C-alpha positions as CSV (number, residue, x, y, z in Angstrom):
1,X,105.0,189.6,132.3
2,X,104.3,190.8,128.8
3,X,104.1,194.6,128.8
4,X,104.7,197.2,126.1
5,X,103.3,200.4,124.7
6,X,100.6,199.7,122.1
7,X,101.2,202.1,119.2
8,X,98.9,203.7,116.7
9,X,99.4,206.6,114.3
10,X,98.3,209.0,117.0
11,X,100.3,207.8,119.9
12,X,100.6,204.9,122.3
13,X,99.0,203.6,125.5
14,X,100.2,201.1,128.2
15,X,98.9,199.8,131.5
16,X,100.9,198.5,134.4
17,X,100.2,197.3,137.9
18,X,102.7,198.3,140.7
19,X,103.5,194.6,141.5
20,X,103.7,191.4,139.4
21,X,101.5,189.5,141.9
22,X,99.0,189.9,144.6
23,X,97.2,187.8,147.2
24,X,93.4,187.6,146.7
25,X,91.8,190.4,148.6
26,X,94.8,192.8,148.2
27,X,94.5,196.4,147.1
28,X,96.1,196.6,143.7
29,X,97.6,199.8,142.2
30,X,98.9,200.8,138.9
31,X,99.0,203.4,136.1
32,X,97.7,203.9,132.6
33,X,100.2,205.7,130.5
34,X,98.9,207.7,127.5
35,X,101.2,209.4,125.0
36,X,99.4,211.5,122.2
37,X,101.9,212.5,119.6
38,X,99.6,213.5,116.7
39,X,96.5,215.5,116.5
40,X,93.2,214.1,115.1
41,X,92.4,211.2,117.4
42,X,88.7,211.3,118.2
43,X,87.8,209.7,121.6
44,X,86.9,210.8,125.1
45,X,86.5,207.6,127.2
46,X,89.4,205.8,129.0
47,X,88.2,202.4,129.9
48,X,89.6,200.0,132.6
49,X,88.9,196.3,132.6
50,X,89.9,193.4,134.8
51,X,89.3,189.8,133.7
52,X,89.8,186.4,135.4
53,X,89.4,183.2,133.3
54,X,89.9,179.5,133.9
55,X,90.2,176.8,131.3
56,X,90.3,173.0,131.6
57,X,91.0,170.3,129.0
58,X,91.7,166.6,129.1
59,X,91.4,163.5,126.9
60,X,89.9,160.1,127.7
61,X,90.0,156.9,125.7
62,X,92.1,156.0,122.6
63,X,91.8,156.0,118.9
64,X,88.2,156.4,117.6
65,X,86.9,156.2,121.1
66,X,89.0,159.2,122.3
67,X,86.9,162.1,123.8
68,X,88.2,165.5,124.5
69,X,86.6,167.5,127.3
70,X,86.9,171.3,127.5
71,X,85.7,173.8,130.1
72,X,85.8,177.6,130.1
73,X,84.7,180.0,132.8
74,X,85.1,183.8,133.0
75,X,84.6,184.1,136.8
76,X,85.8,187.6,137.2
77,X,85.0,190.4,134.8
78,X,84.6,194.1,135.5
79,X,84.8,197.0,133.1
80,X,84.4,200.7,134.0
81,X,85.2,204.1,132.4
82,X,87.6,205.7,134.8
83,X,88.0,209.0,132.9
84,X,85.6,210.8,130.6
85,X,87.0,213.8,128.6
86,X,84.8,216.6,127.5
87,X,86.7,217.3,124.2
88,X,86.3,214.6,121.6
89,X,89.7,215.5,120.0
90,X,92.7,214.3,122.0
91,X,95.3,217.0,122.4
92,X,99.0,216.2,122.1
93,X,100.6,215.5,125.4
94,X,101.8,212.8,127.9
95,X,99.5,211.7,130.7
96,X,99.5,209.2,133.6
97,X,96.3,208.0,135.2
98,X,96.9,206.2,138.5
99,X,94.3,203.7,139.6
100,X,93.5,201.4,142.5
101,X,91.1,198.5,142.9
102,X,90.4,195.8,145.5
103,X,90.7,192.2,144.4
104,X,87.9,189.9,145.5
105,X,89.0,187.9,148.6
106,X,87.8,184.5,147.2
107,X,89.3,184.4,143.7
108,X,91.5,181.4,143.0
109,X,95.2,181.5,142.5
110,X,96.9,181.8,139.1
111,X,97.6,178.5,137.5
112,X,99.2,177.1,134.4
113,X,99.7,173.4,133.7
114,X,100.2,171.5,130.5
115,X,100.6,167.8,129.9
116,X,100.1,165.4,127.0
117,X,96.5,164.5,127.9
118,X,95.5,167.3,130.3
119,X,96.0,171.0,130.8
120,X,94.5,173.9,132.6
121,X,95.0,177.5,133.3
122,X,93.7,180.4,135.5
123,X,94.8,183.8,134.3
124,X,94.2,187.4,135.3
125,X,94.6,190.5,133.1
126,X,94.1,194.3,133.4
127,X,93.2,196.1,130.2
128,X,92.8,199.7,129.1
129,X,91.1,201.2,126.0
130,X,91.0,204.8,124.9
131,X,87.9,204.4,122.8
132,X,87.8,205.8,119.3
133,X,84.6,207.4,118.2
134,X,85.8,207.7,114.6
135,X,84.6,205.1,112.2
136,X,87.3,202.7,110.8
137,X,89.8,204.1,113.3
138,X,90.7,201.4,115.9
139,X,90.8,202.3,119.6
140,X,94.1,202.5,121.5
141,X,94.5,199.4,123.7
142,X,96.9,197.8,126.1
143,X,96.8,194.8,128.5
144,X,98.9,193.2,131.1
145,X,98.8,189.9,132.8
146,X,99.4,189.7,136.6
147,X,99.5,186.8,139.1
148,X,97.3,186.1,142.0
149,X,98.5,183.9,144.8
150,X,96.1,181.7,146.7
151,X,95.0,183.7,149.7
152,X,96.4,182.8,153.1
153,X,93.2,182.4,155.0
154,X,94.9,181.3,158.2
155,X,98.2,182.2,159.9
156,X,101.4,180.5,158.7
157,X,101.6,178.2,161.7
158,X,102.7,174.6,162.5
159,X,100.4,171.7,162.2
160,X,99.9,168.7,164.5
161,X,98.1,165.4,163.9
162,X,98.0,162.1,165.9
163,X,96.7,158.7,165.0
164,X,96.4,155.5,167.1
165,X,95.4,152.2,165.4
166,X,94.7,148.6,166.5
167,X,97.0,146.4,164.5
168,X,95.9,142.9,163.3
169,X,98.1,140.5,161.5
170,X,96.6,138.1,158.9
171,X,93.2,139.7,159.5
172,X,92.6,138.1,162.9
173,X,95.6,138.2,165.2
174,X,95.6,141.2,167.5
175,X,99.1,142.6,167.7
176,X,98.3,145.6,170.0
177,X,98.2,149.3,169.3
178,X,100.6,151.7,167.6
179,X,100.5,155.5,167.9
180,X,102.0,158.1,165.6
181,X,102.1,161.8,166.3
182,X,103.6,164.3,163.8
183,X,104.3,168.0,163.8
184,X,104.7,170.0,160.5
185,X,106.6,173.2,160.9
186,X,104.3,175.3,158.5
187,X,101.2,175.1,156.4
188,X,102.4,177.3,153.4
189,X,105.5,176.7,151.3
190,X,107.3,177.7,148.1
191,X,109.0,175.2,145.8
192,X,112.4,174.4,147.1
193,X,111.5,175.2,150.7
194,X,112.4,172.6,153.4
195,X,109.5,171.1,155.3
196,X,110.5,170.1,158.8
197,X,108.6,167.1,160.3
198,X,108.9,165.9,163.9
199,X,107.7,162.4,164.5
200,X,106.8,160.9,167.9
201,X,106.5,157.1,167.5
202,X,105.0,154.9,170.3
203,X,105.1,151.3,169.2
204,X,105.5,150.1,172.8
205,X,102.1,148.4,172.9
206,X,102.5,146.6,169.5
207,X,104.1,143.2,168.8
208,X,105.0,144.1,165.2
209,X,108.1,145.9,164.0
210,X,107.7,149.0,161.8
211,X,110.1,148.2,159.0
212,X,110.2,151.8,157.6
213,X,108.2,155.0,157.3
214,X,107.3,156.4,153.9
215,X,107.0,160.2,153.6
216,X,105.4,161.5,150.4
217,X,104.5,164.8,148.8
218,X,101.3,164.2,146.9
219,X,99.6,166.5,144.4
220,X,95.9,166.1,143.5
221,X,94.5,167.8,140.4
222,X,90.8,167.9,139.7
223,X,89.6,169.2,136.3
224,X,85.9,169.8,135.4
225,X,84.0,170.5,132.2
226,X,80.2,170.7,132.4
227,X,79.1,167.6,134.4
228,X,82.4,165.7,133.7
229,X,85.3,165.4,136.2
230,X,88.9,164.2,135.8
231,X,91.1,163.4,138.8
232,X,94.9,162.9,138.7
233,X,96.9,162.1,141.8
234,X,100.7,162.1,141.6
235,X,103.5,161.3,144.0
236,X,105.9,164.2,143.6
237,X,108.4,163.1,146.2
238,X,109.0,160.0,148.3
239,X,111.5,159.6,151.1
240,X,112.0,156.5,153.4
241,X,113.4,156.5,156.9
242,X,114.1,153.5,159.1
243,X,111.3,152.1,161.2
244,X,111.2,151.0,164.9
245,X,111.2,147.7,166.8
246,X,108.1,146.3,168.5
247,X,107.7,147.2,172.1
248,X,109.7,150.4,171.8
249,X,109.1,154.1,171.3
250,X,110.8,157.3,170.3
251,X,109.0,160.3,171.9
252,X,110.0,163.6,173.5
253,X,113.7,164.3,173.1
254,X,114.1,161.1,171.1
255,X,111.5,162.1,168.5
256,X,112.6,161.8,164.8
257,X,113.2,165.0,162.9
258,X,112.9,164.7,159.1
259,X,113.7,167.4,156.5
260,X,111.9,167.2,153.2
261,X,112.9,169.5,150.3
262,X,109.7,170.3,148.4
263,X,110.5,169.8,144.7
264,X,109.8,167.3,141.9
265,X,112.0,164.3,142.8
266,X,112.3,162.8,139.3
267,X,112.5,166.1,137.4
268,X,113.7,168.8,139.7
269,X,113.9,171.3,136.9
270,X,110.1,171.3,136.7
271,X,108.2,174.0,138.6
272,X,105.5,172.8,140.9
273,X,102.2,174.3,140.0
274,X,100.6,176.0,143.0
275,X,97.6,175.3,145.1
276,X,94.4,176.7,143.6
277,X,90.7,176.5,144.3
278,X,88.9,177.3,141.0
279,X,85.6,176.1,139.8
280,X,87.0,174.1,136.9
281,X,90.5,173.7,138.4
282,X,91.3,172.5,141.9
283,X,94.7,171.5,143.0
284,X,95.8,170.5,146.5
285,X,99.1,169.2,148.1
286,X,99.5,166.8,151.0
287,X,102.4,165.6,153.1
288,X,101.7,162.0,154.0
289,X,103.5,159.8,156.6
290,X,102.8,156.1,156.3
291,X,104.3,153.4,158.7
292,X,105.0,150.1,156.9
293,X,104.5,147.2,159.5
294,X,106.1,143.8,159.3
295,X,103.9,141.2,157.7
296,X,100.3,141.5,156.4
297,X,98.1,144.1,158.2
298,X,95.6,144.6,155.4
299,X,92.6,144.4,157.7
300,X,94.0,147.1,160.0
301,X,93.6,150.8,159.9
302,X,97.1,152.0,159.5
303,X,98.0,155.0,161.6
304,X,98.6,157.3,158.6
305,X,99.2,161.1,159.0
306,X,98.3,163.4,156.2
307,X,98.9,167.2,156.4
308,X,97.3,169.5,153.8
309,X,99.7,172.2,152.8
310,X,99.4,175.2,150.4
311,X,102.1,175.6,147.7
312,X,102.4,179.2,146.7
313,X,103.0,180.4,143.2
314,X,106.8,180.7,142.6
315,X,107.3,184.0,140.8
316,X,109.8,183.6,137.9
317,X,112.9,185.8,138.4
318,X,112.5,187.4,135.0
319,X,108.7,188.1,135.4
320,X,109.2,191.8,136.2
321,X,110.1,193.7,133.0
322,X,110.8,197.5,133.0
323,X,108.5,199.7,131.1
324,X,110.3,201.4,128.3
325,X,109.3,205.1,128.4
326,X,110.0,207.7,125.6
327,X,113.2,209.7,126.2
328,X,111.2,212.9,126.4
329,X,108.7,211.5,128.9
330,X,107.4,214.4,131.0
331,X,103.8,213.5,131.7
332,X,100.9,215.2,133.5
333,X,99.9,213.0,136.4
334,X,96.4,212.9,137.7
335,X,95.1,212.1,141.2
336,X,94.6,208.3,141.8
337,X,91.2,206.9,141.0
338,X,89.8,204.3,143.4
339,X,87.8,201.8,141.2
340,X,85.0,200.5,143.3
341,X,83.1,197.9,141.3
342,X,80.3,197.7,143.8
343,X,79.5,201.4,143.9
344,X,79.4,202.9,140.5
345,X,78.4,206.3,141.9
346,X,81.9,206.8,143.2
347,X,83.2,206.7,139.6
348,X,80.9,209.6,138.7
349,X,82.3,211.6,141.6
350,X,85.9,210.8,140.6
351,X,85.2,211.7,137.0
352,X,83.7,215.1,137.9
353,X,86.8,215.8,140.1
354,X,89.1,214.8,137.2
355,X,87.3,217.0,134.7
356,X,88.5,220.1,136.5
357,X,92.0,219.4,135.2
358,X,90.9,217.7,131.9
359,X,93.9,217.9,129.5
360,X,91.5,217.5,126.5
361,X,89.1,220.2,127.6
362,X,88.7,223.2,125.2
363,X,90.5,226.3,126.3
364,X,88.2,229.1,127.1
């Protein structure tokens, strides 16, 4: 998380949220830190801004026929003055302005993916600006990026699916029915978590052996730009377990239990990008269980189980960085301001309340 005081000849300003990440719909909190160390700065409005952006890009074709598609969407943008000072000249001092705001419950999760021929990102930032009213004097600014995790819209619970199929060999020979029932221990995971699958296999009414079961972690990425769409499906992890003989079953206490460590099988050092549901970017994960029957059953509906799961954003261990404050930091701290983007009148009330203790107000 990139964060620092932005300095000018009159002082410095910084903004920081209380946490490095939030779930969509959370109440976010933070502080704006203002340090005026030199007289003469002309300005009276402290601005707060939150921005959410998504970008997509991919290439199709080769050589002279290669086409690059790009999409941009600023889906979340709000800017409000959270403090208005009566005096146009900032007085020397140190000030902390706490703020709170509610994230929209339906915003997509943060995302950052780069490949040779495709990339995409969803980013969120809070910004502050102490607006200069003096010509040719830049405003004091600061910004901070924070992460949003895909909202958990349902409880973290186990999942259960069951499939029964009529099996035909060589397109016409009826070999009976086969049933597969699977339980998945959760519906939300972090990279490196172990997914626990319980498999009930009833092949007692089928005359074909199941040679093996293939269990896969599948990632599906969809990028959009204008009316164009790009889809990329990858197998992140594949695990095979032994099958079962014809006219036999493993149910109840004999059910199979499979553990699957959720990470990139070929390149485990790579971080799995999370589930997200943006307009230009959409990425989903699936756990898929496929029985492989003996012989050719191409005309049969294979009893395949596929669980949709949510992969949460894995916060880097070095993402939180301490804010370096001046050694003589003894600020005046104001009452928290609740930023309600839907009711601007509330800001007017908050500003009137704040002005009673305005540090830049002329002394009477």
